[in-house]
Phi, psi and omega in degrees: 000152177291148181053038182215159177236132178256121182242130173270118189240136174195178179239139169254101186268161173058042173285121187268134170277103184247141173232134179290152180287340175229154180300146176289132178269124186288166176296150173220167179305126180067008180232123179287162174299146182229144177212156180289157180279340183261157186208169177244132178271139180236022178112178183226162173222160174242135181252119174265131184221146175232112181265121173288110187292340179277320184256335183090357178287159188231135168256129184217154179207138176267144172220148181281340179238172187223073183231180180295333178298318178290324177297318177298317178299322179291321175302322178292324175298315179298315181303319181286330186277336185258133180309139187297337182282351182266137169285152180240121176250114183254125175265121185227162171273183186267026180300141187302326182296339180281349189234019181286163179301315178301324177293315179300318179295319179296319180296325177297328179276352181231074188291353177284348177273128176233120182262135178234119185263135175288156177299153178304137181066020178231037181296342177300340178290342181276116187295341177295335175298323178295321178294319176300323177297320176297314178302316181295310185286324184271337185236308192280322190305318186251011182263159176234147181216136181265358177201162176294322179300316178297317178299311182297320178296319180295315179296316179302317177299319179295318179296318178300318177295317178303314185288347175291329180216066184289152177227130177286155175271134183244126174296134182261347178245146175280166176301321179296320177299316181294316179295323176296319177297317179296317179298318178296321178296314180299319178297316181298315182284332176287330181269007185280353175090000000 
């Protein structure tokens, strides 16, 4: 929409600060990086993120808990970060914290916010999920952290680097392509006997 910003919003909860029981052995010529299978947990954090689907930039905030109170605090972060003249369209999943009475009351007092919910069991439609996959594969999967503070600082640094040169995610298939693939799959499983 004109004079509006569309943000894909979600939470990546329970990100664990993990440290391996032995040091990670780095890559060497013809030898992959190696790490032990066991680890020590040092706590968790939840990352609330809003992906601008047009630019690919991200507004993000860590919270130690994952309740409607933290979601409200994140809405306030978004409100402060986005110029006041822009309407805000937020694409969200159907998680219960997004629909509590305190959230509804806050939204009534902030009419520039418009919430759009993905269908149940279709959170993959929310592009911030794709961004979370990038965070996991490029940063979290092979990293170690001895504290939640260290984990949050590391993630914040990665987000800052991402936002220096953000790239939007582009769907490569049309809705018709997806529906044709689904129809072919349904035909195949119905004809399987």
